[in-house]
LOMARPA-623980 format. One record per residue: residue number from 1; residue in three letters; x, y, z of N, C-alpha, C in turn. Coordinates in steps of 0.05 Angstrom, whole numbers. Layout:
LOMARPA-623980
+-----+------+--------+--------+--------+--------+--------+--------+--------+--------+--------+
:  nr : rest :   n.px :   n.py :   n.pz :  ca.px :  ca.py :  ca.pz :   c.px :   c.py :   c.pz :
+-----+------+--------+--------+--------+--------+--------+--------+--------+--------+--------+
: NUM :  ALA :      X :      Y :      Z :      X :      Y :      Z :      X :      Y :      Z :
...
+-----+------+--------+--------+--------+--------+--------+--------+--------+--------+--------+
end
This chain:
LOMARPA-623980
+-----+------+--------+--------+--------+--------+--------+--------+--------+--------+--------+
:  nr : rest :   n.px :   n.py :   n.pz :  ca.px :  ca.py :  ca.pz :   c.px :   c.py :   c.pz :
+-----+------+--------+--------+--------+--------+--------+--------+--------+--------+--------+
:   1 :  MET :   2042 :   2555 :   1558 :   2035 :   2532 :   1573 :   2047 :   2507 :   1560 :
:   2 :  ALA :   2060 :   2491 :   1577 :   2075 :   2468 :   1566 :   2056 :   2444 :   1565 :
:   3 :  LEU :   2060 :   2427 :   1545 :   2044 :   2403 :   1542 :   2058 :   2381 :   1557 :
:   4 :  THR :   2044 :   2368 :   1576 :   2056 :   2346 :   1592 :   2040 :   2321 :   1588 :
:   5 :  PHE :   2055 :   2299 :   1588 :   2041 :   2273 :   1585 :   2037 :   2259 :   1612 :
:   6 :  PHE :   2054 :   2266 :   1631 :   2051 :   2254 :   1658 :   2048 :   2276 :   1679 :
:   7 :  LYS :   2030 :   2270 :   1698 :   2027 :   2289 :   1720 :   2048 :   2283 :   1741 :
:   8 :  THR :   2061 :   2303 :   1750 :   2080 :   2299 :   1772 :   2065 :   2302 :   1799 :
:   9 :  PRO :   2070 :   2283 :   1817 :   2055 :   2284 :   1843 :   2065 :   2308 :   1860 :
:  10 :  ARG :   2046 :   2319 :   1874 :   2052 :   2342 :   1892 :   2058 :   2331 :   1920 :
:  11 :  ASN :   2072 :   2346 :   1935 :   2077 :   2338 :   1963 :   2051 :   2339 :   1979 :
:  12 :  LYS :   2048 :   2319 :   1997 :   2024 :   2318 :   2014 :   2029 :   2336 :   2037 :
:  13 :  GLN :   2008 :   2351 :   2045 :   2010 :   2369 :   2069 :   1991 :   2358 :   2090 :
:  14 :  PHE :   2001 :   2359 :   2114 :   1985 :   2349 :   2137 :   1982 :   2372 :   2157 :
:  15 :  ASN :   1961 :   2372 :   2172 :   1955 :   2392 :   2192 :   1962 :   2381 :   2220 :
:  16 :  TYR :   1987 :   2371 :   2223 :   1996 :   2360 :   2248 :   2007 :   2381 :   2266 :
:  17 :  LYS :   1997 :   2383 :   2290 :   2007 :   2402 :   2310 :   2016 :   2385 :   2334 :
:  18 :  PRO :   2042 :   2385 :   2340 :   2052 :   2368 :   2362 :   2042 :   2378 :   2389 :
:  19 :  VAL :   2037 :   2359 :   2406 :   2027 :   2365 :   2433 :   2051 :   2365 :   2452 :
:  20 :  TYR :   2053 :   2386 :   2468 :   2075 :   2387 :   2488 :   2065 :   2376 :   2514 :
:  21 :  TYR :   2079 :   2358 :   2526 :   2072 :   2345 :   2551 :   2091 :   2354 :   2572 :
:  22 :  ASP :   2081 :   2366 :   2593 :   2097 :   2376 :   2615 :   2090 :   2359 :   2640 :
:  23 :  LYS :   2108 :   2340 :   2646 :   2103 :   2321 :   2668 :   2101 :   2336 :   2695 :
:  24 :  LYS :   2119 :   2354 :   2700 :   2119 :   2369 :   2725 :   2094 :   2385 :   2729 :
:  25 :  LYS :   2084 :   2398 :   2707 :   2060 :   2413 :   2709 :   2036 :   2395 :   2715 :
:  26 :  GLU :   2035 :   2372 :   2703 :   2013 :   2353 :   2708 :   2013 :   2344 :   2737 :
:  27 :  GLU :   2037 :   2338 :   2748 :   2038 :   2330 :   2776 :   2030 :   2352 :   2795 :
:  28 :  ARG :   2039 :   2377 :   2789 :   2032 :   2400 :   2805 :   2002 :   2404 :   2806 :
:  29 :  GLU :   1989 :   2403 :   2782 :   1960 :   2406 :   2781 :   1946 :   2384 :   2796 :
:  30 :  LYS :   1956 :   2360 :   2795 :   1944 :   2338 :   2809 :   1946 :   2342 :   2839 :
:  31 :  ARG :   1969 :   2352 :   2849 :   1972 :   2358 :   2877 :   1953 :   2380 :   2886 :
:  32 :  GLN :   1951 :   2401 :   2869 :   1933 :   2423 :   2876 :   1904 :   2414 :   2878 :
:  33 :  LYS :   1896 :   2397 :   2859 :   1869 :   2387 :   2859 :   1864 :   2370 :   2884 :
:  34 :  ALA :   1883 :   2353 :   2891 :   1880 :   2337 :   2915 :   1879 :   2354 :   2940 :
:  35 :  ALA :   1895 :   2375 :   2941 :   1895 :   2392 :   2965 :   1869 :   2408 :   2967 :
:  36 :  LEU :   1856 :   2415 :   2945 :   1831 :   2429 :   2947 :   1808 :   2412 :   2955 :
:  37 :  GLU :   1809 :   2387 :   2947 :   1787 :   2368 :   2954 :   1787 :   2362 :   2984 :
:  38 :  GLU :   1809 :   2353 :   2994 :   1814 :   2350 :   3023 :   1792 :   2333 :   3037 :
:  39 :  ASP :   1781 :   2314 :   3023 :   1761 :   2296 :   3036 :   1777 :   2274 :   3051 :
:  40 :  HIS :   1763 :   2262 :   3071 :   1777 :   2241 :   3086 :   1780 :   2216 :   3069 :
:  41 :  GLU :   1761 :   2211 :   3051 :   1763 :   2188 :   3033 :   1787 :   2191 :   3014 :
:  42 :  ASN :   1789 :   2215 :   3003 :   1811 :   2220 :   2983 :   1837 :   2227 :   2997 :
:  43 :  TYR :   1836 :   2233 :   3023 :   1861 :   2241 :   3036 :   1882 :   2219 :   3036 :
:  44 :  GLU :   1873 :   2195 :   3041 :   1892 :   2172 :   3041 :   1904 :   2168 :   3013 :
:  45 :  LYS :   1887 :   2171 :   2992 :   1897 :   2168 :   2965 :   1916 :   2190 :   2958 :
:  46 :  ALA :   1910 :   2215 :   2966 :   1927 :   2238 :   2960 :   1954 :   2235 :   2975 :
:  47 :  LEU :   1952 :   2225 :   3000 :   1977 :   2221 :   3015 :   1994 :   2200 :   3002 :
:  48 :  ARG :   1981 :   2178 :   2993 :   1996 :   2157 :   2980 :   2009 :   2167 :   2954 :
:  49 :  ASP :   1994 :   2183 :   2939 :   2005 :   2194 :   2914 :   2029 :   2213 :   2920 :
:  50 :  ARG :   2026 :   2229 :   2941 :   2048 :   2248 :   2948 :   2073 :   2232 :   2956 :
:  51 :  LEU :   2069 :   2212 :   2972 :   2092 :   2195 :   2980 :   2105 :   2181 :   2956 :
:  52 :  GLN :   2088 :   2172 :   2938 :   2099 :   2159 :   2914 :   2114 :   2178 :   2897 :
:  53 :  MET :   2104 :   2202 :   2893 :   2119 :   2222 :   2877 :   2145 :   2229 :   2890 :
:  54 :  ARG :   2145 :   2233 :   2916 :   2170 :   2239 :   2930 :   2190 :   2217 :   2928 :
:  55 :  TRP :   2181 :   2192 :   2930 :   2198 :   2169 :   2927 :   2210 :   2168 :   2899 :
:  56 :  LYS :   2194 :   2174 :   2878 :   2204 :   2174 :   2851 :   2226 :   2195 :   2847 :
:  57 :  ARG :   2222 :   2219 :   2859 :   2242 :   2240 :   2857 :   2268 :   2232 :   2870 :
:  58 :  THR :   2266 :   2221 :   2894 :   2291 :   2213 :   2908 :   2304 :   2189 :   2895 :
:  59 :  ALA :   2288 :   2171 :   2883 :   2300 :   2148 :   2869 :   2316 :   2158 :   2845 :
:  60 :  GLY :   2306 :   2177 :   2831 :   2320 :   2188 :   2808 :   2346 :   2201 :   2816 :
:  61 :  ALA :   2346 :   2217 :   2838 :   2370 :   2230 :   2847 :   2390 :   2209 :   2857 :
:  62 :  ARG :   2380 :   2188 :   2870 :   2398 :   2167 :   2880 :   2412 :   2153 :   2857 :
:  63 :  SER :   2397 :   2147 :   2836 :   2409 :   2133 :   2813 :   2429 :   2151 :   2798 :
:  64 :  ARG :   2424 :   2177 :   2796 :   2443 :   2195 :   2784 :   2468 :   2197 :   2800 :
:  65 :  ARG :   2466 :   2198 :   2827 :   2489 :   2199 :   2844 :   2506 :   2174 :   2842 :
:  66 :  ALA :   2493 :   2151 :   2841 :   2507 :   2125 :   2838 :   2521 :   2124 :   2811 :
:  67 :  SER :   2508 :   2134 :   2790 :   2520 :   2134 :   2764 :   2545 :   2152 :   2764 :
:  68 :  ASN :   2543 :   2176 :   2776 :   2566 :   2194 :   2777 :   2589 :   2182 :   2793 :
:  69 :  GLN :   2583 :   2168 :   2815 :   2604 :   2155 :   2831 :   2618 :   2133 :   2815 :
:  70 :  ARG :   2602 :   2118 :   2800 :   2613 :   2097 :   2784 :   2632 :   2108 :   2762 :
:  71 :  LEU :   2624 :   2130 :   2750 :   2640 :   2143 :   2730 :   2667 :   2153 :   2742 :
:  72 :  VAL :   2666 :   2164 :   2766 :   2690 :   2174 :   2779 :   2709 :   2151 :   2785 :
:  73 :  VAL :   2698 :   2129 :   2794 :   2714 :   2105 :   2800 :   2727 :   2094 :   2775 :
:  74 :  ILE :   2713 :   2094 :   2753 :   2724 :   2084 :   2728 :   2747 :   2102 :   2719 :
:  75 :  PHE :   2744 :   2129 :   2721 :   2765 :   2147 :   2713 :   2790 :   2144 :   2731 :
:  76 :  VAL :   2786 :   2140 :   2757 :   2808 :   2136 :   2775 :   2823 :   2111 :   2768 :
:  77 :  VAL :   2809 :   2089 :   2763 :   2822 :   2064 :   2756 :   2837 :   2066 :   2730 :
:  78 :  MET :   2825 :   2080 :   2710 :   2839 :   2083 :   2685 :   2864 :   2101 :   2689 :
:  79 :  PHE :   2863 :   2121 :   2705 :   2886 :   2139 :   2710 :   2908 :   2123 :   2723 :
:  80 :  VAL :   2901 :   2107 :   2743 :   2922 :   2091 :   2757 :   2934 :   2071 :   2737 :
:  81 :  LEU :   2919 :   2058 :   2721 :   2930 :   2038 :   2702 :   2948 :   2052 :   2682 :
:  82 :  LEU :   2940 :   2075 :   2671 :   2957 :   2090 :   2653 :   2982 :   2099 :   2666 :
:  83 :  TYR :   2981 :   2108 :   2690 :   3005 :   2116 :   2705 :   3024 :   2092 :   2709 :
:  84 :  LEU :   3013 :   2069 :   2716 :   3030 :   2046 :   2720 :   3043 :   2037 :   2693 :
:  85 :  ILE :   3028 :   2039 :   2671 :   3038 :   2030 :   2645 :   3060 :   2049 :   2635 :
:  86 :  PHE :   3057 :   2075 :   2637 :   3075 :   2094 :   2625 :   3097 :   2103 :   2643 :
:  87 :  PHE :   3094 :   2104 :   2669 :   3114 :   2115 :   2686 :   3128 :   2095 :   2705 :
:  88 :  ILE :   3122 :   2071 :   2704 :   3136 :   2051 :   2721 :   3148 :   2029 :   2704 :
+-----+------+--------+--------+--------+--------+--------+--------+--------+--------+--------+
end
C-alpha cells in the first residue's frame, strides 16, 4: 500500500438516460386519439389540427423543392461563367 499525501479526485458518474423524441409517432397518436373521440365539439379542433399538419408537411416539401431549384440555377450559372472564361 502506497502512502499518499493528496487524494486524487475520481470521475463523477451520472445516471443520465437520453429521451428519444419521435415527432411523427406523436402526431400519429394525436390523430388516432382525435379519430376515436369523434365528438362534434372536438371535431372542429381535430379537423383544424389535421389541416395544420398537412399544411406543415406541404410547406416543408415546397421549401425543399425551392432550395433544390435554387441550387440547380446556381450550378448552371457557374457552369456558363466558367465556360465563357475558359473557352471563349
